[in-house]
Predicted model as a PDB file, atoms N, CA, C, CB and O in Angstrom, pLDDT in the B-factor column:
MODEL        1                                                                  
ATOM      1  N   MET A   1      -4.937 -27.912  26.549  1.00 89.00           N  
ATOM      2  CA  MET A   1      -4.826 -26.816  27.144  1.00 89.00           C  
ATOM      3  C   MET A   1      -5.778 -25.885  26.596  1.00 89.00           C  
ATOM      4  CB  MET A   1      -3.574 -26.402  27.109  1.00 89.00           C  
ATOM      5  O   MET A   1      -6.012 -25.940  25.389  1.00 89.00           O  
ATOM      6  N   LEU A   2      -6.348 -25.052  27.309  1.00 91.00           N  
ATOM      7  CA  LEU A   2      -7.447 -24.279  26.902  1.00 91.00           C  
ATOM      8  C   LEU A   2      -7.052 -22.764  27.020  1.00 91.00           C  
ATOM      9  CB  LEU A   2      -8.697 -24.641  27.757  1.00 91.00           C  
ATOM     10  O   LEU A   2      -6.261 -22.339  27.862  1.00 91.00           O  
ATOM     11  N   ALA A   3      -7.738 -21.948  26.013  1.00 90.00           N  
ATOM     12  CA  ALA A   3      -7.463 -20.590  25.924  1.00 90.00           C  
ATOM     13  C   ALA A   3      -8.859 -19.903  25.972  1.00 90.00           C  
ATOM     14  CB  ALA A   3      -6.625 -20.255  24.633  1.00 90.00           C  
ATOM     15  O   ALA A   3      -9.750 -20.263  25.202  1.00 90.00           O  
ATOM     16  N   LYS A   4      -9.052 -18.848  26.941  1.00 91.00           N  
ATOM     17  CA  LYS A   4     -10.514 -18.350  27.103  1.00 91.00           C  
ATOM     18  C   LYS A   4     -10.545 -17.071  26.302  1.00 91.00           C  
ATOM     19  CB  LYS A   4     -10.975 -18.073  28.710  1.00 91.00           C  
ATOM     20  O   LYS A   4      -9.631 -16.246  26.303  1.00 91.00           O  
ATOM     21  N   LEU A   5     -11.788 -16.961  25.546  1.00 92.00           N  
ATOM     22  CA  LEU A   5     -11.991 -15.672  24.793  1.00 92.00           C  
ATOM     23  C   LEU A   5     -12.657 -14.952  25.754  1.00 92.00           C  
ATOM     24  CB  LEU A   5     -12.785 -15.736  23.429  1.00 92.00           C  
ATOM     25  O   LEU A   5     -13.526 -15.418  26.491  1.00 92.00           O  
ATOM     26  N   THR A   6     -12.158 -13.536  25.753  1.00 94.00           N  
ATOM     27  CA  THR A   6     -12.701 -12.637  26.686  1.00 94.00           C  
ATOM     28  C   THR A   6     -13.777 -11.861  25.906  1.00 94.00           C  
ATOM     29  CB  THR A   6     -11.597 -11.715  27.319  1.00 94.00           C  
ATOM     30  O   THR A   6     -13.914 -11.980  24.689  1.00 94.00           O  
ATOM     31  N   SER A   7     -14.584 -11.005  26.731  1.00 95.00           N  
ATOM     32  CA  SER A   7     -15.589 -10.116  26.076  1.00 95.00           C  
ATOM     33  C   SER A   7     -14.979  -9.143  25.122  1.00 95.00           C  
ATOM     34  CB  SER A   7     -16.367  -9.345  27.107  1.00 95.00           C  
ATOM     35  O   SER A   7     -15.674  -8.519  24.320  1.00 95.00           O  
ATOM     36  N   LYS A   8     -13.748  -9.018  25.199  1.00 95.00           N  
ATOM     37  CA  LYS A   8     -13.143  -8.014  24.182  1.00 95.00           C  
ATOM     38  C   LYS A   8     -12.480  -8.800  23.034  1.00 95.00           C  
ATOM     39  CB  LYS A   8     -12.021  -7.030  24.890  1.00 95.00           C  
ATOM     40  O   LYS A   8     -11.597  -8.241  22.384  1.00 95.00           O  
ATOM     41  N   ASN A   9     -12.853 -10.067  22.743  1.00 94.00           N  
ATOM     42  CA  ASN A   9     -12.189 -10.921  21.730  1.00 94.00           C  
ATOM     43  C   ASN A   9     -10.826 -11.090  22.031  1.00 94.00           C  
ATOM     44  CB  ASN A   9     -12.298 -10.395  20.379  1.00 94.00           C  
ATOM     45  O   ASN A   9     -10.110 -11.120  21.031  1.00 94.00           O  
ATOM     46  N   GLN A  10     -10.270 -11.207  23.086  1.00 94.00           N  
ATOM     47  CA  GLN A  10      -8.758 -11.430  23.439  1.00 94.00           C  
ATOM     48  C   GLN A  10      -8.525 -12.823  23.984  1.00 94.00           C  
ATOM     49  CB  GLN A  10      -8.242 -10.370  24.542  1.00 94.00           C  
ATOM     50  O   GLN A  10      -9.297 -13.335  24.796  1.00 94.00           O  
ATOM     51  N   LEU A  11      -7.525 -13.379  23.554  1.00 92.00           N  
ATOM     52  CA  LEU A  11      -7.148 -14.656  24.037  1.00 92.00           C  
ATOM     53  C   LEU A  11      -5.695 -14.624  24.680  1.00 92.00           C  
ATOM     54  CB  LEU A  11      -7.233 -15.667  22.876  1.00 92.00           C  
ATOM     55  O   LEU A  11      -4.744 -14.006  24.201  1.00 92.00           O  
ATOM     56  N   THR A  12      -5.672 -15.383  25.833  1.00 91.00           N  
ATOM     57  CA  THR A  12      -4.366 -15.520  26.545  1.00 91.00           C  
ATOM     58  C   THR A  12      -3.974 -16.940  26.146  1.00 91.00           C  
ATOM     59  CB  THR A  12      -4.459 -15.297  28.216  1.00 91.00           C  
ATOM     60  O   THR A  12      -4.603 -17.963  26.419  1.00 91.00           O  
ATOM     61  N   LEU A  13      -2.757 -16.836  25.409  1.00 91.00           N  
ATOM     62  CA  LEU A  13      -2.170 -18.233  25.226  1.00 91.00           C  
ATOM     63  C   LEU A  13      -1.527 -18.894  26.400  1.00 91.00           C  
ATOM     64  CB  LEU A  13      -1.158 -18.200  24.190  1.00 91.00           C  
ATOM     65  O   LEU A  13      -0.965 -18.185  27.235  1.00 91.00           O  
ATOM     66  N   PRO A  14      -1.561 -20.210  26.538  1.00 92.00           N  
ATOM     67  CA  PRO A  14      -0.841 -20.959  27.438  1.00 92.00           C  
ATOM     68  C   PRO A  14       0.448 -20.639  27.468  1.00 92.00           C  
ATOM     69  CB  PRO A  14      -0.948 -22.223  27.236  1.00 92.00           C  
ATOM     70  O   PRO A  14       0.925 -20.416  26.355  1.00 92.00           O  
ATOM     71  N   LYS A  15       1.342 -20.518  28.588  1.00 92.00           N  
ATOM     72  CA  LYS A  15       2.719 -20.199  28.559  1.00 92.00           C  
ATOM     73  C   LYS A  15       3.401 -21.414  27.917  1.00 92.00           C  
ATOM     74  CB  LYS A  15       3.273 -19.865  29.993  1.00 92.00           C  
ATOM     75  O   LYS A  15       4.379 -21.167  27.211  1.00 92.00           O  
ATOM     76  N   ALA A  16       3.035 -22.642  28.057  1.00 92.00           N  
ATOM     77  CA  ALA A  16       3.885 -23.847  27.397  1.00 92.00           C  
ATOM     78  C   ALA A  16       3.744 -23.693  25.981  1.00 92.00           C  
ATOM     79  CB  ALA A  16       3.390 -25.370  27.810  1.00 92.00           C  
ATOM     80  O   ALA A  16       4.591 -24.258  25.290  1.00 92.00           O  
ATOM     81  N   VAL A  17       2.814 -23.022  25.396  1.00 91.00           N  
ATOM     82  CA  VAL A  17       2.804 -22.938  23.941  1.00 91.00           C  
ATOM     83  C   VAL A  17       3.596 -21.746  23.573  1.00 91.00           C  
ATOM     84  CB  VAL A  17       1.378 -22.860  23.359  1.00 91.00           C  
ATOM     85  O   VAL A  17       4.392 -21.824  22.637  1.00 91.00           O  
ATOM     86  N   VAL A  18       3.437 -20.624  24.251  1.00 90.00           N  
ATOM     87  CA  VAL A  18       4.248 -19.379  23.800  1.00 90.00           C  
ATOM     88  C   VAL A  18       5.844 -19.648  24.038  1.00 90.00           C  
ATOM     89  CB  VAL A  18       3.744 -17.995  24.699  1.00 90.00           C  
ATOM     90  O   VAL A  18       6.736 -19.207  23.313  1.00 90.00           O  
ATOM     91  N   SER A  19       5.995 -20.330  25.014  1.00 93.00           N  
ATOM     92  CA  SER A  19       7.547 -20.489  25.417  1.00 93.00           C  
ATOM     93  C   SER A  19       8.195 -21.288  24.342  1.00 93.00           C  
ATOM     94  CB  SER A  19       7.792 -21.271  26.891  1.00 93.00           C  
ATOM     95  O   SER A  19       9.420 -21.408  24.376  1.00 93.00           O  
ATOM     96  N   ALA A  20       7.490 -21.862  23.369  1.00 94.00           N  
ATOM     97  CA  ALA A  20       7.952 -22.809  22.417  1.00 94.00           C  
ATOM     98  C   ALA A  20       8.349 -21.734  21.160  1.00 94.00           C  
ATOM     99  CB  ALA A  20       6.710 -24.047  22.048  1.00 94.00           C  
ATOM    100  O   ALA A  20       8.864 -22.193  20.140  1.00 94.00           O  
ATOM    101  N   PHE A  21       8.101 -20.391  21.281  1.00 91.00           N  
ATOM    102  CA  PHE A  21       8.368 -19.442  20.095  1.00 91.00           C  
ATOM    103  C   PHE A  21       8.934 -18.386  20.796  1.00 91.00           C  
ATOM    104  CB  PHE A  21       7.096 -18.973  19.191  1.00 91.00           C  
ATOM    105  O   PHE A  21       8.189 -17.453  21.097  1.00 91.00           O  
ATOM    106  N   PRO A  22      10.252 -18.342  21.158  1.00 90.00           N  
ATOM    107  CA  PRO A  22      10.889 -17.353  22.002  1.00 90.00           C  
ATOM    108  C   PRO A  22      10.925 -16.201  21.053  1.00 90.00           C  
ATOM    109  CB  PRO A  22      12.345 -17.784  22.588  1.00 90.00           C  
ATOM    110  O   PRO A  22      11.168 -16.353  19.856  1.00 90.00           O  
ATOM    111  N   GLY A  23      10.662 -14.968  21.644  1.00 86.00           N  
ATOM    112  CA  GLY A  23      10.850 -13.733  20.938  1.00 86.00           C  
ATOM    113  C   GLY A  23       9.858 -13.466  19.957  1.00 86.00           C  
ATOM    114  O   GLY A  23      10.006 -12.435  19.301  1.00 86.00           O  
ATOM    115  N   ALA A  24       8.656 -14.353  19.676  1.00 87.00           N  
ATOM    116  CA  ALA A  24       7.566 -13.986  18.822  1.00 87.00           C  
ATOM    117  C   ALA A  24       6.744 -12.905  19.390  1.00 87.00           C  
ATOM    118  CB  ALA A  24       6.731 -15.132  18.540  1.00 87.00           C  
ATOM    119  O   ALA A  24       6.212 -13.161  20.471  1.00 87.00           O  
ATOM    120  N   GLU A  25       6.567 -11.914  18.946  1.00 86.00           N  
ATOM    121  CA  GLU A  25       5.534 -10.834  19.575  1.00 86.00           C  
ATOM    122  C   GLU A  25       4.149 -10.946  18.618  1.00 86.00           C  
ATOM    123  CB  GLU A  25       6.258  -9.075  19.512  1.00 86.00           C  
ATOM    124  O   GLU A  25       3.039 -10.680  19.081  1.00 86.00           O  
ATOM    125  N   TYR A  26       4.318 -11.288  17.504  1.00 87.00           N  
ATOM    126  CA  TYR A  26       3.028 -11.226  16.682  1.00 87.00           C  
ATOM    127  C   TYR A  26       3.022 -12.484  15.882  1.00 87.00           C  
ATOM    128  CB  TYR A  26       2.930  -9.913  15.702  1.00 87.00           C  
ATOM    129  O   TYR A  26       4.051 -13.093  15.589  1.00 87.00           O  
ATOM    130  N   PHE A  27       1.748 -12.867  15.523  1.00 91.00           N  
ATOM    131  CA  PHE A  27       1.325 -14.076  14.945  1.00 91.00           C  
ATOM    132  C   PHE A  27       0.345 -13.813  13.859  1.00 91.00           C  
ATOM    133  CB  PHE A  27       0.761 -14.966  15.959  1.00 91.00           C  
ATOM    134  O   PHE A  27      -0.511 -12.930  13.927  1.00 91.00           O  
ATOM    135  N   ASP A  28       0.504 -14.591  12.891  1.00 89.00           N  
ATOM    136  CA  ASP A  28      -0.337 -14.245  11.591  1.00 89.00           C  
ATOM    137  C   ASP A  28      -1.415 -15.270  12.012  1.00 89.00           C  
ATOM    138  CB  ASP A  28       0.460 -14.518   9.907  1.00 89.00           C  
ATOM    139  O   ASP A  28      -1.085 -16.331  12.540  1.00 89.00           O  
ATOM    140  N   VAL A  29      -2.714 -14.946  11.773  1.00 93.00           N  
ATOM    141  CA  VAL A  29      -3.913 -15.572  12.064  1.00 93.00           C  
ATOM    142  C   VAL A  29      -4.702 -15.823  10.918  1.00 93.00           C  
ATOM    143  CB  VAL A  29      -4.628 -14.856  12.961  1.00 93.00           C  
ATOM    144  O   VAL A  29      -5.155 -14.971  10.153  1.00 93.00           O  
ATOM    145  N   THR A  30      -4.871 -17.378  10.831  1.00 94.00           N  
ATOM    146  CA  THR A  30      -5.722 -17.769   9.586  1.00 94.00           C  
ATOM    147  C   THR A  30      -6.748 -18.885  10.194  1.00 94.00           C  
ATOM    148  CB  THR A  30      -4.703 -18.433   8.232  1.00 94.00           C  
ATOM    149  O   THR A  30      -6.737 -19.349  11.335  1.00 94.00           O  
ATOM    150  N   LYS A  31      -7.623 -19.184   9.138  1.00 95.00           N  
ATOM    151  CA  LYS A  31      -8.643 -20.216   9.675  1.00 95.00           C  
ATOM    152  C   LYS A  31      -8.325 -21.211   8.544  1.00 95.00           C  
ATOM    153  CB  LYS A  31     -10.386 -19.692   9.809  1.00 95.00           C  
ATOM    154  O   LYS A  31      -8.073 -20.867   7.389  1.00 95.00           O  
ATOM    155  N   ALA A  32      -8.366 -22.639   9.050  1.00 95.00           N  
ATOM    156  CA  ALA A  32      -8.193 -23.599   8.107  1.00 95.00           C  
ATOM    157  C   ALA A  32      -9.050 -24.856   8.720  1.00 95.00           C  
ATOM    158  CB  ALA A  32      -6.599 -23.873   7.845  1.00 95.00           C  
ATOM    159  O   ALA A  32      -8.898 -25.252   9.875  1.00 95.00           O  
ATOM    160  N   ASN A  33      -9.880 -25.371   7.874  1.00 96.00           N  
ATOM    161  CA  ASN A  33     -10.817 -26.506   8.192  1.00 96.00           C  
ATOM    162  C   ASN A  33     -11.458 -26.372   9.667  1.00 96.00           C  
ATOM    163  CB  ASN A  33     -10.003 -27.909   8.071  1.00 96.00           C  
ATOM    164  O   ASN A  33     -11.441 -27.307  10.467  1.00 96.00           O  
ATOM    165  N   GLY A  34     -11.984 -25.198   9.922  1.00 96.00           N  
ATOM    166  CA  GLY A  34     -12.599 -25.096  11.034  1.00 96.00           C  
ATOM    167  C   GLY A  34     -11.881 -24.859  12.340  1.00 96.00           C  
ATOM    168  O   GLY A  34     -12.413 -24.975  13.444  1.00 96.00           O  
ATOM    169  N   ARG A  35     -10.578 -24.505  12.111  1.00 95.00           N  
ATOM    170  CA  ARG A  35      -9.490 -24.324  13.059  1.00 95.00           C  
ATOM    171  C   ARG A  35      -8.913 -22.967  13.032  1.00 95.00           C  
ATOM    172  CB  ARG A  35      -8.432 -25.291  12.811  1.00 95.00           C  
ATOM    173  O   ARG A  35      -8.952 -22.303  11.996  1.00 95.00           O  
ATOM    174  N   ILE A  36      -8.425 -22.557  14.027  1.00 94.00           N  
ATOM    175  CA  ILE A  36      -7.646 -21.160  14.135  1.00 94.00           C  
ATOM    176  C   ILE A  36      -6.248 -21.351  14.086  1.00 94.00           C  
ATOM    177  CB  ILE A  36      -7.930 -20.373  15.448  1.00 94.00           C  
ATOM    178  O   ILE A  36      -5.765 -21.947  15.048  1.00 94.00           O  
ATOM    179  N   VAL A  37      -5.454 -20.968  13.146  1.00 95.00           N  
ATOM    180  CA  VAL A  37      -4.099 -21.365  13.217  1.00 95.00           C  
ATOM    181  C   VAL A  37      -3.233 -19.989  13.408  1.00 95.00           C  
ATOM    182  CB  VAL A  37      -3.696 -22.218  11.867  1.00 95.00           C  
ATOM    183  O   VAL A  37      -3.397 -18.989  12.708  1.00 95.00           O  
ATOM    184  N   LEU A  38      -2.313 -20.100  14.440  1.00 93.00           N  
ATOM    185  CA  LEU A  38      -1.454 -19.012  14.578  1.00 93.00           C  
ATOM    186  C   LEU A  38      -0.011 -19.378  14.168  1.00 93.00           C  
ATOM    187  CB  LEU A  38      -1.516 -18.517  15.975  1.00 93.00           C  
ATOM    188  O   LEU A  38       0.551 -20.394  14.577  1.00 93.00           O  
ATOM    189  N   THR A  39       0.605 -18.389  13.248  1.00 93.00           N  
ATOM    190  CA  THR A  39       1.879 -18.715  12.844  1.00 93.00           C  
ATOM    191  C   THR A  39       2.848 -17.510  13.347  1.00 93.00           C  
ATOM    192  CB  THR A  39       1.891 -18.951  11.263  1.00 93.00           C  
ATOM    193  O   THR A  39       2.527 -16.382  12.973  1.00 93.00           O  
ATOM    194  N   PRO A  40       3.901 -17.633  14.087  1.00 91.00           N  
ATOM    195  CA  PRO A  40       4.754 -16.651  14.412  1.00 91.00           C  
ATOM    196  C   PRO A  40       5.291 -15.918  13.381  1.00 91.00           C  
ATOM    197  CB  PRO A  40       5.676 -17.102  15.097  1.00 91.00           C  
ATOM    198  O   PRO A  40       5.705 -16.538  12.401  1.00 91.00           O  
ATOM    199  N   VAL A  41       5.382 -14.472  13.416  1.00 86.00           N  
ATOM    200  CA  VAL A  41       5.760 -13.610  12.468  1.00 86.00           C  
ATOM    201  C   VAL A  41       6.951 -12.694  13.032  1.00 86.00           C  
ATOM    202  CB  VAL A  41       4.541 -12.834  12.020  1.00 86.00           C  
ATOM    203  O   VAL A  41       6.815 -12.239  14.167  1.00 86.00           O  
ATOM    204  N   ARG A  42       7.875 -12.458  12.450  1.00 80.00           N  
ATOM    205  CA  ARG A  42       8.911 -11.460  12.942  1.00 80.00           C  
ATOM    206  C   ARG A  42       8.741 -10.242  11.869  1.00 80.00           C  
ATOM    207  CB  ARG A  42      10.565 -12.150  12.967  1.00 80.00           C  
ATOM    208  O   ARG A  42       9.020 -10.375  10.678  1.00 80.00           O  
ATOM    209  N   LEU A  43       8.304  -9.178  12.381  1.00 75.00           N  
ATOM    210  CA  LEU A  43       8.050  -7.932  11.722  1.00 75.00           C  
ATOM    211  C   LEU A  43       9.300  -7.146  11.696  1.00 75.00           C  
ATOM    212  CB  LEU A  43       6.947  -7.165  12.385  1.00 75.00           C  
ATOM    213  O   LEU A  43       9.969  -7.091  12.728  1.00 75.00           O  
ATOM    214  N   THR A  44       9.711  -6.498  10.568  1.00 76.00           N  
ATOM    215  CA  THR A  44      10.757  -5.634  10.420  1.00 76.00           C  
ATOM    216  C   THR A  44      10.251  -4.311  10.482  1.00 76.00           C  
ATOM    217  CB  THR A  44      11.479  -5.864   9.241  1.00 76.00           C  
ATOM    218  O   THR A  44       9.036  -4.109  10.459  1.00 76.00           O  
ATOM    219  N   ARG A  45      11.063  -3.413  10.557  1.00 78.00           N  
ATOM    220  CA  ARG A  45      10.596  -1.975  10.710  1.00 78.00           C  
ATOM    221  C   ARG A  45       9.969  -1.685   9.253  1.00 78.00           C  
ATOM    222  CB  ARG A  45      11.917  -0.863  11.136  1.00 78.00           C  
ATOM    223  O   ARG A  45       8.914  -1.052   9.208  1.00 78.00           O  
ATOM    224  N   ALA A  46      10.511  -2.077   8.193  1.00 82.00           N  
ATOM    225  CA  ALA A  46      10.056  -1.902   6.887  1.00 82.00           C  
ATOM    226  C   ALA A  46       8.612  -2.520   6.855  1.00 82.00           C  
ATOM    227  CB  ALA A  46      11.052  -2.559   5.851  1.00 82.00           C  
ATOM    228  O   ALA A  46       7.730  -1.828   6.347  1.00 82.00           O  
ATOM    229  N   ASP A  47       8.288  -3.763   7.353  1.00 78.00           N  
ATOM    230  CA  ASP A  47       6.794  -3.992   7.348  1.00 78.00           C  
ATOM    231  C   ASP A  47       5.973  -3.184   8.062  1.00 78.00           C  
ATOM    232  CB  ASP A  47       6.481  -5.185   7.773  1.00 78.00           C  
ATOM    233  O   ASP A  47       4.814  -2.989   7.698  1.00 78.00           O  
ATOM    234  N   ALA A  48       6.516  -2.600   9.209  1.00 78.00           N  
ATOM    235  CA  ALA A  48       5.691  -1.620   9.989  1.00 78.00           C  
ATOM    236  C   ALA A  48       5.389  -0.395   9.321  1.00 78.00           C  
ATOM    237  CB  ALA A  48       6.324  -1.268  11.211  1.00 78.00           C  
ATOM    238  O   ALA A  48       4.340   0.206   9.551  1.00 78.00           O  
ATOM    239  N   VAL A  49       6.349   0.063   8.406  1.00 83.00           N  
ATOM    240  CA  VAL A  49       6.284   1.353   7.627  1.00 83.00           C  
ATOM    241  C   VAL A  49       5.012   0.895   6.436  1.00 83.00           C  
ATOM    242  CB  VAL A  49       8.038   1.801   6.855  1.00 83.00           C  
ATOM    243  O   VAL A  49       3.983   1.561   6.314  1.00 83.00           O  
ATOM    244  N   ARG A  50       5.255  -0.126   5.764  1.00 83.00           N  
ATOM    245  CA  ARG A  50       4.322  -0.469   4.695  1.00 83.00           C  
ATOM    246  C   ARG A  50       3.015  -0.566   5.265  1.00 83.00           C  
ATOM    247  CB  ARG A  50       4.672  -1.735   3.988  1.00 83.00           C  
ATOM    248  O   ARG A  50       2.089  -0.117   4.590  1.00 83.00           O  
ATOM    249  N   SER A  51       2.750  -1.103   6.455  1.00 84.00           N  
ATOM    250  CA  SER A  51       1.606  -1.293   7.000  1.00 84.00           C  
ATOM    251  C   SER A  51       0.879  -0.032   7.427  1.00 84.00           C  
ATOM    252  CB  SER A  51       1.797  -2.137   8.000  1.00 84.00           C  
ATOM    253  O   SER A  51      -0.349   0.053   7.409  1.00 84.00           O  
ATOM    254  N   LYS A  52       1.716   0.976   7.825  1.00 84.00           N  
ATOM    255  CA  LYS A  52       1.201   2.193   8.114  1.00 84.00           C  
ATOM    256  C   LYS A  52       0.663   2.998   7.082  1.00 84.00           C  
ATOM    257  CB  LYS A  52       2.066   2.849   8.696  1.00 84.00           C  
ATOM    258  O   LYS A  52      -0.393   3.628   7.153  1.00 84.00           O  
ATOM    259  N   LEU A  53       1.608   2.936   5.910  1.00 87.00           N  
ATOM    260  CA  LEU A  53       1.216   3.514   4.628  1.00 87.00           C  
ATOM    261  C   LEU A  53      -0.038   2.954   4.015  1.00 87.00           C  
ATOM    262  CB  LEU A  53       2.296   3.349   3.682  1.00 87.00           C  
ATOM    263  O   LEU A  53      -0.793   3.706   3.398  1.00 87.00           O  
ATOM    264  N   ALA A  54      -0.309   1.621   4.157  1.00 87.00           N  
ATOM    265  CA  ALA A  54      -1.502   0.982   3.694  1.00 87.00           C  
ATOM    266  C   ALA A  54      -2.795   1.424   4.433  1.00 87.00           C  
ATOM    267  CB  ALA A  54      -1.325  -0.484   3.820  1.00 87.00           C  
ATOM    268  O   ALA A  54      -3.852   1.583   3.821  1.00 87.00           O  
ATOM    269  N   ASP A  55      -2.668   1.627   5.828  1.00 89.00           N  
ATOM    270  CA  ASP A  55      -3.581   2.212   6.654  1.00 89.00           C  
ATOM    271  C   ASP A  55      -3.957   3.572   6.093  1.00 89.00           C  
ATOM    272  CB  ASP A  55      -3.051   2.288   8.022  1.00 89.00           C  
ATOM    273  O   ASP A  55      -5.150   3.865   6.007  1.00 89.00           O  
ATOM    274  N   MET A  56      -3.099   4.344   5.742  1.00 91.00           N  
ATOM    275  CA  MET A  56      -3.215   5.687   5.349  1.00 91.00           C  
ATOM    276  C   MET A  56      -3.652   5.785   3.864  1.00 91.00           C  
ATOM    277  CB  MET A  56      -1.906   6.397   5.594  1.00 91.00           C  
ATOM    278  O   MET A  56      -3.852   6.870   3.319  1.00 91.00           O  
ATOM    279  N   GLY A  57      -3.783   4.644   3.269  1.00 92.00           N  
ATOM    280  CA  GLY A  57      -4.166   4.719   1.820  1.00 92.00           C  
ATOM    281  C   GLY A  57      -3.217   5.197   0.831  1.00 92.00           C  
ATOM    282  O   GLY A  57      -3.599   5.462  -0.309  1.00 92.00           O  
ATOM    283  N   LEU A  58      -1.873   5.340   1.226  1.00 91.00           N  
ATOM    284  CA  LEU A  58      -0.788   5.645   0.250  1.00 91.00           C  
ATOM    285  C   LEU A  58      -0.215   4.412  -0.385  1.00 91.00           C  
ATOM    286  CB  LEU A  58       0.332   6.409   0.919  1.00 91.00           C  
ATOM    287  O   LEU A  58      -0.061   3.363   0.238  1.00 91.00           O  
ATOM    288  N   SER A  59       0.100   4.580  -1.669  1.00 89.00           N  
ATOM    289  CA  SER A  59       0.697   3.711  -2.603  1.00 89.00           C  
ATOM    290  C   SER A  59       2.204   3.848  -2.693  1.00 89.00           C  
ATOM    291  CB  SER A  59       0.102   3.932  -3.896  1.00 89.00           C  
ATOM    292  O   SER A  59       2.747   4.830  -2.186  1.00 89.00           O  
ATOM    293  N   GLU A  60       2.919   2.891  -3.328  1.00 85.00           N  
ATOM    294  CA  GLU A  60       4.268   3.222  -3.453  1.00 85.00           C  
ATOM    295  C   GLU A  60       4.530   4.329  -4.596  1.00 85.00           C  
ATOM    296  CB  GLU A  60       5.033   1.933  -3.726  1.00 85.00           C  
ATOM    297  O   GLU A  60       5.567   4.991  -4.646  1.00 85.00           O  
ATOM    298  N   ALA A  61       3.531   4.441  -5.449  1.00 90.00           N  
ATOM    299  CA  ALA A  61       3.708   5.573  -6.457  1.00 90.00           C  
ATOM    300  C   ALA A  61       3.529   6.843  -5.727  1.00 90.00           C  
ATOM    301  CB  ALA A  61       2.679   5.499  -7.674  1.00 90.00           C  
ATOM    302  O   ALA A  61       4.240   7.809  -6.000  1.00 90.00           O  
ATOM    303  N   ASP A  62       2.516   6.902  -4.713  1.00 91.00           N  
ATOM    304  CA  ASP A  62       2.656   8.277  -3.924  1.00 91.00           C  
ATOM    305  C   ASP A  62       3.861   8.550  -3.224  1.00 91.00           C  
ATOM    306  CB  ASP A  62       1.649   8.414  -2.912  1.00 91.00           C  
ATOM    307  O   ASP A  62       4.339   9.684  -3.239  1.00 91.00           O  
ATOM    308  N   VAL A  63       4.429   7.553  -2.572  1.00 88.00           N  
ATOM    309  CA  VAL A  63       5.565   7.846  -1.825  1.00 88.00           C  
ATOM    310  C   VAL A  63       6.801   8.182  -2.685  1.00 88.00           C  
ATOM    311  CB  VAL A  63       5.836   6.723  -0.946  1.00 88.00           C  
ATOM    312  O   VAL A  63       7.667   8.967  -2.299  1.00 88.00           O  
ATOM    313  N   ALA A  64       6.835   7.530  -3.901  1.00 90.00           N  
ATOM    314  CA  ALA A  64       7.837   7.968  -4.981  1.00 90.00           C  
ATOM    315  C   ALA A  64       7.732   9.468  -5.284  1.00 90.00           C  
ATOM    316  CB  ALA A  64       7.598   7.163  -6.332  1.00 90.00           C  
ATOM    317  O   ALA A  64       8.669  10.267  -5.292  1.00 90.00           O  
ATOM    318  N   GLU A  65       6.432   9.720  -5.533  1.00 92.00           N  
ATOM    319  CA  GLU A  65       6.130  11.169  -5.878  1.00 92.00           C  
ATOM    320  C   GLU A  65       6.462  12.134  -4.946  1.00 92.00           C  
ATOM    321  CB  GLU A  65       4.799  11.373  -6.129  1.00 92.00           C  
ATOM    322  O   GLU A  65       6.967  13.214  -5.252  1.00 92.00           O  
ATOM    323  N   ALA A  66       6.168  11.750  -3.698  1.00 91.00           N  
ATOM    324  CA  ALA A  66       6.625  12.787  -2.600  1.00 91.00           C  
ATOM    325  C   ALA A  66       8.096  12.852  -2.486  1.00 91.00           C  
ATOM    326  CB  ALA A  66       6.062  12.431  -1.167  1.00 91.00           C  
ATOM    327  O   ALA A  66       8.627  13.929  -2.218  1.00 91.00           O  
ATOM    328  N   VAL A  67       8.804  11.769  -2.671  1.00 92.00           N  
ATOM    329  CA  VAL A  67      10.221  11.855  -2.652  1.00 92.00           C  
ATOM    330  C   VAL A  67      10.837  12.713  -3.696  1.00 92.00           C  
ATOM    331  CB  VAL A  67      10.754  10.573  -2.755  1.00 92.00           C  
ATOM    332  O   VAL A  67      11.759  13.497  -3.469  1.00 92.00           O  
ATOM    333  N   GLU A  68      10.245  12.512  -4.922  1.00 93.00           N  
ATOM    334  CA  GLU A  68      10.748  13.301  -5.969  1.00 93.00           C  
ATOM    335  C   GLU A  68      10.419  14.875  -5.831  1.00 93.00           C  
ATOM    336  CB  GLU A  68      10.187  12.738  -7.250  1.00 93.00           C  
ATOM    337  O   GLU A  68      11.191  15.713  -6.296  1.00 93.00           O  
ATOM    338  N   TRP A  69       9.254  15.219  -5.179  1.00 94.00           N  
ATOM    339  CA  TRP A  69       8.799  16.478  -4.904  1.00 94.00           C  
ATOM    340  C   TRP A  69       9.914  17.046  -3.962  1.00 94.00           C  
ATOM    341  CB  TRP A  69       7.339  16.456  -4.288  1.00 94.00           C  
ATOM    342  O   TRP A  69      10.589  18.033  -4.256  1.00 94.00           O  
ATOM    343  N   ALA A  70      10.054  16.276  -2.714  1.00 94.00           N  
ATOM    344  CA  ALA A  70      11.069  16.779  -1.777  1.00 94.00           C  
ATOM    345  C   ALA A  70      12.632  17.084  -2.239  1.00 94.00           C  
ATOM    346  CB  ALA A  70      11.103  15.773  -0.717  1.00 94.00           C  
ATOM    347  O   ALA A  70      13.368  17.885  -1.662  1.00 94.00           O  
ATOM    348  N   ARG A  71      12.966  16.343  -3.312  1.00 94.00           N  
ATOM    349  CA  ARG A  71      14.304  16.452  -3.827  1.00 94.00           C  
ATOM    350  C   ARG A  71      14.427  17.423  -4.899  1.00 94.00           C  
ATOM    351  CB  ARG A  71      14.774  15.190  -4.290  1.00 94.00           C  
ATOM    352  O   ARG A  71      15.510  17.607  -5.455  1.00 94.00           O  
ATOM    353  N   ARG A  72      13.458  18.002  -5.190  1.00 90.00           N  
ATOM    354  CA  ARG A  72      13.485  19.410  -6.340  1.00 90.00           C  
ATOM    355  C   ARG A  72      14.127  20.481  -5.641  1.00 90.00           C  
ATOM    356  CB  ARG A  72      11.864  20.072  -6.860  1.00 90.00           C  
ATOM    357  O   ARG A  72      14.004  20.653  -4.429  1.00 90.00           O  
ATOM    358  N   GLU A  73      14.876  21.270  -6.472  1.00 71.00           N  
ATOM    359  CA  GLU A  73      15.552  22.267  -5.899  1.00 71.00           C  
ATOM    360  C   GLU A  73      14.860  23.592  -5.938  1.00 71.00           C  
ATOM    361  CB  GLU A  73      16.776  22.331  -6.477  1.00 71.00           C  
ATOM    362  O   GLU A  73      15.393  24.583  -5.438  1.00 71.00           O  
TER     363      GLU A  73                                                      
ENDMDL                                                                          
END                                                                             
């Protein structure tokens, strides 16, 4: 089976491959021995929140400090 790389660096995976992983929306992408390896990943809402916080440059300490500040009377 072939998957074509588009000008926008996107791949369309063959239906026969994707159907072997029902419910998978995300895949972890790694390279190993000159190959691209896709591993299905199930993200939880907590993973999404952690990712967003990391994108914003916020640490767990920052969040804890903000919660402490918000709970002050």
